[in-house]
N, C-alpha and C positions, 0 to 999 in steps of 0.2 A: 504494500500500500504506500502511496505517495500523498502527502498532504501539503496544501497551500492555504494561506489566509490572505484576505484583502479587506480593506476598509470600505464599507458601504456608506456612501455619503448621505443617502436619504434616510437610512435607518440609524445612522450614527453609531455603528458598532462593527466589530470585526466578524467576518463570515468565513467559515472554514469550508474548504473543498477537499474531498477525499477521492482519490483515483485508485481503484482496486487493481489487483494484479491482472485481472481479466479485461481491464479497460473500462469497466463500469465507473461512471462519474456520479458521486453522491454530493449534492449541493442544493441549497435553497437560497434565494435572495442574492445571487451573484451579479445581478444587474447593478448599475450605478457604483461600481468599484472604483475608488479614487486612483487615478493614474499614479504609478510609482509606489503604491502601497502593498503590492503583492509580496509576501514573504514565504520562504521555504521552511518546512518543519525539519528540525535536526534529528528527529527520531530519538531524542533524549528528553529526560525530565529532570527537574531539580530535586532538592531534598524534600520538598513539600509536594512532590508528584505533579508539578505544574509543567505543561508542555513548553519546551524551549524552541524559539523560532529565530530565524535570521534577524539580526539587529536588536535582539533582546540584550539588556544589560544584566549582568549577574555579579554577585559578590562571592568571593572565595571565603567561606566562613572560617577557614583555618588561618588565613593570612590577612583578611580584610581588604584584599585587592579587588578593585572593580574592573570589569572587563566587558567588552561587547562581542557578541557572537557575530561573525562575518562569514560570507561565502564568497569564494573566488580564488585567485591565485595568490599564494603567499610563500615566503621563504622561511625555513627553519634550519638551525644547525643540527646536523646529524653527528652524534658523538662517535658512533661506530665507523662512519666513513670519514670523519674529521673534515667535513666540508659543509657549505651551505647547500641545501637542497630545495628545489622548487616543488611545490605541491598545489593541487587544486581540490577544493572542498571547503568544509566548515572549519573555522579556526577561531581562536580568541585573540582579540586585539587589546593590548594593555594601554594605559595612559601614556606610557613611555614610548609607544610605537612598536614594542616587541610583539611578535606574532607567535602564538603557541598552538600546537595541535589541539583539537577539541577534546579528545579523550572522554572518559566516563565522568559526567558531572553530578550524578545522583548522590554521591557520597559527601560532597563538600560545597556545592554551589547552590545559591539561593537567587531566584529571579527577583530583580528590582521592579516593582510595579510603577514607581515614579523614577524615571531616568534622572541621573544626577550629573551626567556630562554629555 
C-alpha cells in the first residue's frame, strides 16, 4: 500500500489517499487539493503511533534535537566505505544542515504538531 495526503482547501483539512497493491485507489474528498500540499507517507510512526509524513517535524526524545523529514536526494557519510554516498528516499534534515538516514523512528521520535522552525 502507498499513501499520500493533500490539503483540501474547501474542507480545510488534510485528506488521505491510499493506493492498494492491486491498484485500487481509496479516497474521499480529493477535489480542491491545494497545489504543493501533497505529501508522501514514510511508512513509519512515532512513539505515540502517529503517522509520519514528508515535511513533518519531529523531536528526538533522547537528545532533544528537532529534525524535518524530507524526501529526495541526499548525501551521507558511509563509515564502512569511508566516503560520502548519494542516496534517494526519506531522510532527516537537522538544523545544522546535516542529513541523516530515516531509520526506525518509533522508539525515540515524537511528531511536533506545531512546527517550530
